[in-house]
N, C-alpha and C positions, 0 to 999 in steps of 0.2 A: 423752770420746771415744766412749762408748757412744751418747750422744745424737746425735752427729754421724753415727755409723754407721746409726742408725735414721732419719736424715733429720729429726730434731727439732732444727733449728738454733737456734731461739729459746732453748730450754732450755739448749742447750750454751753459748750466750753468757752466760746468767744464772749457770750453775754456774761458768764461768770467772771472771766478775766476783766471785763470792763468794770463790773461792780467792785472787784477786788482792788482795782487801781484807786477807786474813790475811798472804799472802806477796807483798809488792809486786813482788819481782824473779823470780817464777817464769816463766822464759822460755817453757816449754812451754805453760803456761796461756794466755799471751798469743797464741801462735801458733794454739792451738786456737780461741781467741775469733776470731782473724782469719779462720780457715776458715769459722766460723759466719757472720761478716759477709759474706764473699765470696759464700757460698751464698744469703744473703738479699738480694743485689743491692747491698750497700754496698761496692763495689769500692775506692773511694778510702780509706775508713777502714781497710779490711783491709790495703791496701798500706802505709799509714802505720805501722800496728801492726807489720807484718812487718819493715819497714825498721828500726824501733826495735830489734827483737831481732837482726836480721842485723848491725846496726852493732856489736853487742857481740861479734861473731864467736863464737857458741856452739860448744862441742865435745861437748855431751852428745847422745847418739844420738837421744833423743826429739825434741828441738827440731829437729835436722837433718832427721829423717824428716818431721816435721810441716810444716816449711817447704818441703821438696821437694814434698809433696802440694799445698800451697797454690800454689806457683809454677806447678805443672803445670796446676792449674785456672785460673790466670790466663793461661795460654798464654805464660808468660815463662820458658822453660827456660834462657835465658842467665843468669838470676839464680842458678840452682842451681850453676852452675860457680863463680861468685864465692864462694858459701857454702863449697863444699868446698875451694877454693883456700886460703881462710883457715884452715879446719879442719886441712888437711894441714900448713900452716906450723907450727901450734901442736902437732900430734901427728904428727911426721914419720915415725914408724915404724908407723903404723896401716895394716895391709893393707886393712882394710875401707874406710877413708876414701879411700885411694888408688884402690881399684877403683870406689867411687862417683864419684870425680872423673873417672875414665876414661869411665864411662857417661854422665856429665853432658856431657862433651865430645862423645860420640857422638851425643847428642840434638841438639846444635846443629851437628854436622858439622865440628868443628874438628880436622881430621885431623893437623895438625902437632903440636898439643898432645896429641892422643891418643897419638901415637908416643912423645912424651917421657914421658907418664904411664905408658905400658906399660913402658918401660925402668926408670922409677923403681920401679915395682911389682916388677919382676924382680930389682932390686938388693936390695929388702927381703926378698922371698921368692922364691928362684930356682925358680919353677915354669914348666914349658914354656909352658902356655897364655898367660901374661903376655908372654913373649918374642914369641910369635907374634901376639899382639894388636898389638904394636908393628910387626911385619912387615906385617900386614894394613893398618895405618894408612898405611904407605908406599905400598902398592898403591893405596889410596884417594886419596892425594895425586896419584899418577900418573894416575888416572882423571879426577880433577876438574881437573887442570892444563889450562889453555887451550892451552898450548904442547906439542904432541905430542913435539917434540924433547927438551924438558926431561924428560918422563916416560921417554923411552927412554934418555936419557944419564945421568940422575941418580937418580930415585926407584927405578926397577925394578932397575938394577944394584946399588944399595945393598941393596935387599930380597934380591936373589939372594945377595950376599955374606953377609948375616946368616944366611940359611938354610944356605949352604955351611959356615959355621963350625960350626953344630950337626951337620951331616952328618959333618964330619971328626972331631968329638969324639964321634961315635956317640951323640948325645943325642936323636935323633928317636924319639918314643914313639908318637904317635897317627896314625891315618889322615888326620885333618884337616891335619896338618903336611905330609904327602906331597902331599895335594891342593893345598895352598898353594904348594908348590915347583913343582908341575906348572903351576899357574896363572901363576906368575911367568915360567917359561920360555916358556910359550905366548905370553904378552903380549910377550915380548922376541923372539918369532919364532925361538927356539932350538929348533926342532922335533926336531932330531936328539938334543939333550941330553934333552929331555922324554921322548922315546921310550926312551932308555937308563934314565931313572929308573923309568918304568913297567915296563919289562921286567926291571929289575934287582931287587936284594934289597929296596929300599924299596917296590917295586911290590907285594910280597906283603902289605903292610898294607892295600891297597885291597880291602876285602871287603864293605863294607856294601851296595853296590848290586850287583845281578846283572850279571855280565859287565862290571863297571866297568873292569877292566884292558883287556879286549878292545876295548871301545868307545873307550877313550882311545888305544890303539895304532892302531886304525883311523883315528881322526881325524888322528893324526900322519902315518900312511902317506899319507893323502889330501893333506895339506898338502905332503908331500915328493914327491908324485906317484910314490910307489913302488907302481906298479900290480901287480907280481907278488905283493908281500906282501898288498895289499888283496885280491887274488883268492884267494890261498891261505887267508887267514884267514876270509874270508866263506864259502868252500867248507867249511872245517872246522866252522864254526859251524852251517852248514845241515845238515851230517851229524848234528850233535847235535840240532838242532830245525828240522825242515823247514817250520815254519810262521811263521818270523820274517821278515816282509816286507822290513824294511830291508836285510837281508843279501842278499836276492835282487837288490835294486836295485844294491847295491855290486858284487855278483858280475857282473851284466850290464855295468855301467859299466866295470868293470876288464877284462873279456874284450874288449870292443870297443876300449878304449884300447890293449890289447896288440896286437890285430890291426892297428890303425892304425899302431902303431909297428913292426910286423913283428918283434915280440920273439920270440927263441927261447931255450930254456933253456941254461945253460952246460953243456958236455959232461960235465965230470967231477963237479962238486960238486952240492950240493942246489939245487933250483930257486930257493928263496928262504928267507929267515929263517923263514918260517911253513910251509915244506913245499911239497907239489906244487902246480903252477900250471896252470890251463887257459888256453890261448892261441889256441884256434880255435873256430869256430862248431860244428864237429862234436862237439867235447868238451862244449860247453855243451848242445847238443841231447841228447846221451847222458846228461849229468848230470841234466837235468830229467826225462827219461823214467825214469831210475832212481829219482828221488825219488817219482814217481807210483807206480811198481811197489811201492816200499817202503811208501808210504802205504796202498796197498790191503790190506796185511797188518795195518794198525792197527785196533784195536777202535773208536777214536773217529775219525771222518773229519776230515781236516785240509783247509782250503781252499787253503793256501799253494801247494802244488805245481801245482794245476790253474790257479790264476790266474797262476802264474809262466810257464806254457806260453803263455797268451794274451799275456802281457807280452813274451815272447820273439818271438812272431809279430809283434807290433806293431813291435818294434824292427827286426826283419828287413825288414818291409815298408818301414819308413822308409828303410832303406838300399837298398831295391829289390832284395832277394835272398831273398825268402821261399820261393819255390816249389821251390827246389832241395833243401830240407831235409825235405820230407814230414812236417811237424809236424801235418798235418790241417787240416780246414776250420774256421775260427773259428765258423761258424754251428753246426756239429755239436758242437764242443767246448762252446759255450755252452749248447746244448740238453742235453748230458750233465751239465753243471754244474748246470743247473736241476733235472734229475731227482734229483741228489744232495742239493742244498742249497736247493731251492725253498721248503721250509717254514720256512726261517730268514728273519727280517726283513732280515738283512744281504744276502740274495741280490741284491736289487735294486741296492743301492749298489755291490756287487762288480761286477755286470755293466755298470752305468751307464758305468764307466770304459772299457769295451771296445766299446760299441755302434758306434763309428765304424769298426770292422772289418767291419761288415755292409754290403753294397751296398744302397742305398735300395730297389732293386726287390724285395729279398727280405723287406722288413719284414713285410708282411701274412702271407706264408707262414710266416715264423719265429714270429709270434704264434700262428697257428692250430696250428702244430706243438706249441707249448708247451701250448695249451689242451687238446689231445687227450689229454695224459698226466695231466690233473688228474681225480681221481675225483669228478665232480659227478653228482647224480641229480635228475631232474625228477619231480614228483608226478604230473603228467598230461602229455598230449602237447604241448599248446601253452604249457606253463608254463616258467618259467626254471629251468634246472638249478642246484641249490644244493649247496654243500659239506656233507658230513655231519659233519666234525670240524674242529678248529682248524687241523690241518696242511693240509688241502685249502683252507681259507679263506686261509691265509698264501700258499699257492702261487698261488691265483687273484689275490690282491691284488698279488703280484709281477708277474703278467702285465699287470694293469690299469695298474700304474705304468709298466711298459715301453711299453705302447701309447701312453700320454700322452707319454713321453719321445721315442718315435720319430715323434711328430707325427701319429699315425693319427687321434686325436680332433680335432686342429686342422683336418684336411682336410674334416671333415663339414659338412653344411649345417645350418641351424637345426633342422629337424625331427628329423634323425638325432641331433643333440646332445641334444635334449630327451628322446628315447627312451632314450639312454644314461643321462641323469641319473636318469630313473625307475628304470631297471634297477639303477643303483648304489645308489639309496636303498633299493630293495627288498632288495638284498644287505646293505646296512648294517643295516636293521632285523632281517633274519633273523639276522645275525651277533651281534646283542645277546644272543641266547639262550645263546651260549657264554660270555658274560661275566656271567651272573647272580650268580655268587659273587664277582665282583671287588669289592675294597674301593673306597671313594669316591676314594681317592688313586691308584688304578690306572686305566690307560686301557682302554677297550673294544677288543677285538681287531679290530673292524670299523670303527674310527674313520676310517681312511684312505679308505674308500669315500665317506663323507660329505664329506671334504675334497676328494676328486677331483671329486665332483659339483659342489661349490661352484666349483671352478676352471673347470669347463665353463660354468657359469652366468655366471661373470665374463667369460669370452670373449664370451658372447652380449651381456652388458651393454655391453662396449666396442664391440661392433658395432652398438650403438644400440637394443638391446632393453630398454626401461625397466623392465619388470616383473621382469626377471631378477635385478636387484640386491636386490629385496625377498625374492625366493625364496632368494637366498644367505643373507641374514640369518636368514630363517625356519629354514633347514636347520641353520645353525650354532647357533642358540639351542636347537634340538631336540637337536643333538649334545651341546651343553654340559650339557643337563639329564640326559643319561645318563652323561656322562663329565666330571664337574665339575672335574677337574684337568688337562684337556687344554689345554696352553698354546697349541698351534697354533690351536685354535678361538678362544681368547681373542684371540690376536694378529691373526687375520684379521678378527674382529669389530671390533677396535679400528680397523684400517685402513679397513674399509668404512664404519663409522659416521662416521669423520672425513671420508672422501670425501663423505659425504652432508651434512656440516655439523652432525652431532649429537655434542656432546662429553659430554653428561651420562652416558650409559651407560659411556663409556670410562674415567672415573676409577675407577669401581667395578671394572671388568674388570682394569684395570692393577694396582689394589692387591691383587686376588685372585691375580695372578701372583706376588706376594710377591717382587718383584725384590730381589736381594741385592747389596750391596757394589758390585762393578765393573759390574753390570748397569745401575746408574743412569747410567753413562757409555755403555754399549754400546746399550741399547735405550731410554734415557730420551727420546731424540728423538721417539719415537712420541707422547709425552705433551706435551712442551714445544712442539712445532711447532704444535699445534692449539689448546691450551687458551685462550690469549689471543686468538688469531686468530678464534676462534668466540665471543668475548664472555663466556667463563666466567672472570671476573677472579679470583674467590676460588680456584677450582680451579687457576688459573694460578699464583697466589702459592704455593699448597701444592706444586705439582709442581716449581716452581723451588727451594723450600726443601728438598725431598727430595734433589734433586741436589746443591745447595750444601752441605748437611750432610755428604754423603758426601765431596765434594771437600775440604772444610776438615778433616774428621777424618783424611783420608788423610795429611796432613802429619804429624800427631801419631802416627798408628798406625805409619807406616813407620819412624819412629825406634824405636818399641818392637820392631818385627820385627828391626831391625838389631842392637839390643842383645841380643835373644835369640840371634841368629846368632853374635855374639861369644861369648856364654856357652857355647854348645854346640859351638863350633868349626865351624859350617857356613859356612866362609869364602866358598865359591864362590857362596853365595846373596846375599852382601852387595851386590855390583855389580848383581845382578838387582833387588834391592829399590830401589836408587837409580834404576836405569833406569825401573822401574815408577813411582816417584814423579814423575820428570821427565816421563814420558809422560802422566801424569794432569794435571800442572800445565800442560802445553801442549795439553791436550785442546780441540778445537774446541767441543765441547758445553759444556765448562766456561766458555769465553769467551762463548758465546752466552747461557748461562743467567745469567751475571753481568750482562751488558749488559741483557738483556730484563727481568731482575728489577728493576734500578734504574729503567728506563723505566716499568715497571709501577707501582712504588712512587710515582714522581712523578705518574703519571697518576691514581692513586687518592687521593693525599694532598696534593700540593703546591698551596698556596693554597686547600685545602679545610679540612684539619684543622691543617696547619702551613704556614708560609710557604714559598715556593719556596726561599728562602735557607737556612732551617733544614733543610729536607729534604736539600738538597745538602750542607750541612755535616755532617749526621749520617751521610751515606754517604761522607764525606771524598772527594768528587769534585772534580776541578779540570780546567778545560779544557786545561791544558798537558800533563797526564799521560795516558799511554796505557799500560795495563798488559797489553795483549794481545801475546803473542809471535808476531807475524805470520809471521816467517820459519820458526818451528818448529812451527806449528800441526799437530796430529796428528788425523786423522779416525779416532776409535776406534769409530764406529758399526758395529754388526753389521747389514749390509744383507742378509744371507742368513738372518736369524733365522726368516723364514717359509719353510716347506717349499714346494718348487716342483718340478714334474716337467716343466718346459718344455724343448723342444729348445734346443740352444746358441744358435741365432739369435734366440730370443725371450727368452732368459734375461738376467739382469743381467750386463753385461760390464765389463771393466776400464775401458773408455772411459767408461761410465756413471758409475763411481765417481769418475773423475778430474773429469768435468764437474760432478758433484754437489758435490764438494768445492770446486771453483772457484766455483760459484754460491753455496754457503753462505758462503764467505769474503767474496764481494762484498757479500752482504746484511748480513753481520756488520759489514763496514766502514761501510756506510751507517748502520746502527743505532748503531754506536759513535760515529760522528761526530755524529749527531743528539744523542745523549746529552751529548757533550762541549760541543756548541753551547748546549744548554739550560743546562748547568751554568755556562756563561760569563755568562748573563744577570745574575745578582745581582752579579757582579764589576764591572759597568759603572756601577752606580748611584752617585750623589752623592759623587764624590770629586773633583769638578772645579770649579776656579774659572774660569769662562768668560773668554775673552780673554787668559788668562795662559798662553800656550802654553809658555813656558819651564818653568813650574812643573809643568804636567801631565806633561811628559816625565819630570820627576824622580820624581813619586810613582807612576810605574809604571802609571798607568791607560791611557796611550796604548798601552803594550805590550799591555794586555788586549784593546783593540779590534783590535790587529794579530793577536793570537792568534785572535780570532773570525773575522777576515777570511781568515786563512790556512786555518782549519778549513773555512770556507765554500768556498774554492777546492778543497780536498781532497774535499769532499762533491760538488761539481760533477763532479770527475774520476771519483769512484766511481760516480756516477749514470750518467755517459757509458759507462763500461766495462760497467756492468750492462745498459744498453740494447743495447749491441753484442752482449753475451752472449745476450740474449733473442732477438736477430734469428735465431739459429741454429734457433729453434723446436724445441728438444730434447724428445723424448717419452721419459720413463723407462718401463720396464716397470711394469705396474700394481702389482706388489708390490715394485718397486724403491724407490729413495729417494724420499720425498715431495718435490715441488718447493718452493722457498721461497715467501715471501709477496711476493717482489720484483715479479713480473709484475703483480699486482693493484695494488701501490703505485704503479707507473708509470701503468697504464692508467686508474685511476679519478681521477687528478689529484692525489692526496695529495702526491705527490712535489713537483710544481710549487708547490703551496700552501706546503709546509713550507720549501722553498728560498726562495721570495719573502718569507716571514716573516722569515728570518734576514737577507735583504738589507735589509729594512725596519729592522731593529735598527741596521744600519750607518748608515742615513740619519738615524735619530732621534739617534744618537750625535753625528753631524755637527752637527745642529741644536743639540744640547746644548752643543757646544763653541763654535759660532759665535754663538749668541744669536739673538734674534728679529729684530733689525734686519738689514737687507740680506740676509735669507735667503729672500726670496720664492721663489726658484727651488727651494731644497730643500723649502720648505713645499708647493709645488705638486707636487713629485715624491712627497712623502709622501701628499698627498691622492689622487694617482692610484693609488699602491700600495694605499691603503685601498679604493678603489673596485674595483680589479681583484681584490683579495683576496676581497671579498664575492661578486663574480661567480664566482670559482673555487670558493669554499666552497659556493655554491648549486648549481653544476654537480656537485660531489662529492655533495651531498645528492640531486640528481636520479638519480645512479647507484645510490642506495640504495633507490629506490622500486620497488615491485612486490611480489607475493606471495612469501613465503619458502617456503611449501609450497602447491602447487596440485594439484587433482585433475583429471586428464585421462583421459577414457575409462576411468574406473574404476581408474586407477593414480595413485599419488602421484608427484609430481616435486618434489624440493627444489632450492632455489637458494642454495647456500652462499655464492656469490660476493657476493650482496646483503648477507649477514650480515658477511662480511669487509669489505665497503665501509663498512658502518655502524661497525665497530670502528675502521677507519682514520679515519672522519669524527670520531669522539670524540677520537682522539689528536690529529688536526690542529687541532680547535677548541681543545683544551687548550693546544697550543703557541701558538695565536693569542692565547689569554687571558694566557699568561705574557708574551708579547711586549707585549700591551696594557698589562699592569701595569707593564712597564718604561717604556712611553710615558707612562703616567700619572705615574710617579715623576719623569719629566723635565719634563712640562708643568705639574704642580702649582706648583712653585716659581715658574715664569715667571708663572703667573696671579696668584699672591699679590703678586708684585712689581708687576705692572701695576695691581693694585687699590690698592696703597700709593700709586703715582704719581697715580692717579686722585684719591685723597683729598687729596694734597698740592695738586694743581693745581685742585682743586675743580671740575673740568670734568665734565660729564655724559657727554661723548662721546670717550673715548679709544678709538681704533679697535682692535677685537679682531683680532689676527692670524688669518688664515684657518685656520691649522693646528688651532685649537681647535674650530672648527665641523666641520672634516673629521673630527677624532677623535670628537666627539660623535655625528656622523651614523654613523660606523663602528660605535661601540659599540651604538648603538640598533639598527642593522641586524643586528649579531651576535646581539643579544638576541632580535629577531624571528625570525631564522633558527633559533636554538636552540629557541625555543618551538615553532616549526613542526615541527622534527624530533621533539620530545617528543610533540607531538600525533600525528605519523605513527606513532611507536612505540606509543602507546596504541591506535591503530587496529589495528596489527599484533597486539597482544596480544589484542584482541577477536576478530579473525579466527581466531587460533590456538585460542582457547578454544572458539569456536563450531564449529570444524571437527569434524564428526562422522565419525570414521574408521570406526566400525562399519558405517556405511551403504555403505562402499566395497564395490561388488559384487565379491566375490572369485570372479568368475565363471569363473576358470580351473579347469577340472575336474581339472587335474593335482593340485590340492591335496586331500589327505585331510582328514578331520575334525580329526585331531590337529594337522595342520600349520596349520589355520586359527587354532587357539588361539595358536600361536607368532607367526603373522603379525600378529595383533591386538597382542600384546605388543610386537613390534618397532616397529610403526607408532606405538603409544602412546609408546614410549621416544623416538622421533625427535620427535614432536609436543611432548612435555614438555620435551625438551632445547632446542628452538627457543624455547619459551615462556620457559624459564629465561634463555637468552641475552638475549632481548629485554628481560626485566625488569632484568637486571643493567646492560645498556647504558642503559636508561631512567633507572635510579636515579642512575647516574654523571652523566648529562647534567643531571639536575635539580640536582645539587650544583654543577655547572659554571655553570648558569644563575644560581644565587645569587651566584657570584663575579662574573658580568658586571654584576649590578645594583650592585655596589659601585664600579664603574669610572666614576662620573660626576664629572668634574672640577668 
């Protein structure tokens, strides 16, 4: 066992063998040997050994534990249940084995068996937790039941009765048990009963979370629409803590509900269960004013009351009745708020919510008013006034962010924008002095200045100013050198490098972000969208692996979380874990990465290192199966991960998200169908006795071609809807979701090529079934397909021609679309070769039969059917075309190597000496990345060329 712990698996196997020589039946040694075998990649031997031991139904703890570890490593948790089922039969009174059995069921989600195991445990050892494990398993049955009616009429009422029994017998001990009761009543929509539980004696046990009882009461009052109680409770809580924002929202919601219902308090008794109720605007105004007065006596200033006043103004405006209540002018209130809290980074996000209360004519005046109260001082008359400490810097930053949000910078012309960029960078560099003592992991105080300058330059770039984008990169790289942990700099660099078609620097930036766990799903798209598209195949494989590793381990990990939740009685977390797992399993990104990863593997290996058939078999792919949950796809991407101070009309909207999801799903459908069509190719080969149509129907191959034809129809439909979608000419914001590769796929002709290749498969199949005689028409059709395919592929190649990087008037311009076209060319030619090798497998037997006939008849002139010459010509032309592309790529490599970027006149006087250094770095990175892409594409094409040479019938 020690050897196993230290990872020395070979020694562990040797030691186990020694032991087994002396004691032939030592179960535990056998299992430990099996673990060693499993870890050295001998899965089958390990499984056989384990089953030997399991068949003896061991009951010693060591063997059971060791087998559990082994099965877990094999990802076969269902075997653990069998193991403990047997152990429990032999040792029926063991609390330990029963609880292991319960947890084993929990791992595989067998809720009914969990319920039974929980009760069996409770019978042996009457401890409350076991009883409630059983209750929780009923709730899980109700959650997983497809039929909602069943869960409301059977599982939940049964769970409710089980808990009520304990309540009547006064056996409720722990908080978790009360939580569980509350959860059941809430799911049964018995809100009144749930409220009574929380407010009653049982509710006293709810102590672990702050305000746990109050929050639960509030939730029930809302469900029951008991607005007087909502109001009184939130009022009471605000008197305790006037900074708790959620209660302001409930307070306002309930006041306006009561006004709309014209509620008045009952004359004699209490206003409500929770005490006094406010039911008029006057009372609300007075209450908020009192909170502000109270707050001013406080030693630590609180933001809540001031923001609540703005919130109330907003709501009154919405109802069209603000001016009667003299709450003050929002502009003045925001100004006062800034004076109080302007030196806090949160000041901007607080005010951002309320800027629409300002009339747009007041924007400039409002900004100047704020600037006047910031203590800035200039060294000389015509120099920029700078802050003397961090507080003043924060205040100034807040104003700059507001200026961007109010659209003041957007309205400027090019020259003004450049002046602002210079000023912001000056302020950024000046602010670095305040952060000299910052650790590497801390951000510099003035980082936002740099980011805002880059945003302005991005505006200029989108308006057609080519140099601006290089300046963006330069400033960001400079910023990153001072603040190496700034994720915003890295994310923005990633987006811009990708837009320019340079993936190489991105891989390093992304790994330095150190994305953890769920982030592989939320921001992984930044990586996977571009890696393969820009020809970095190795990096693409790695980035898919990162993501897939996370998605696959999620299955295993979630089971562990659920087990921990049972052990510690955190029952309300269990449904959350299950929902989390489901959300990840139906993640759009997961489906994309799975599909692209398989296509990529085929592209890099099929018919190069292994045959197409073997590759597809090893991925257990089949054309009939579709494992993507189309109806439940969840878009988990975080599209707001990049900071952004744009006004609402320029920012990413709900509409953009919806369209982006629609586009991603269409593209995924096209890719998934392509993958399934390719996986169908090997299923068509050699299982056919021509002319025997009865037989072919039996051995199922005719159904295979039907599958291919139906997939082809689906592909046509997917392509049509994709084209319709693109007609809308959607422009996402520059930092919004990146568009898919769909537009390029259609416009460069790859799509038409790939579709006609799959139609060709159908024709060849027909030729295969009909034989060579009387098939002149099919043969001609195939011949024409070959011809038009070569034309289309040549067209596609023509769309790849041109310089990837060119120097115009001293600035660089990159052409990422040419790179993307090249990548599509490689993919399309690979599909063409897979289809050709299918043609080859069909035509070879025909040819050898003809040659046999020739020998029999001893004639020298048996006419060769035209399809052979068609195919030979086609293969020769493919070979020539591929050689030409390889030569073209060699040319590109030479040009890229010879491109002397240093000589680029950085004649822009805006650049300081320090900036020039970063500009060189940036341009070097882009150049090197393009060079790398071209090399990888070239290598892959050379391997493909070798496979063409084997296709001579």
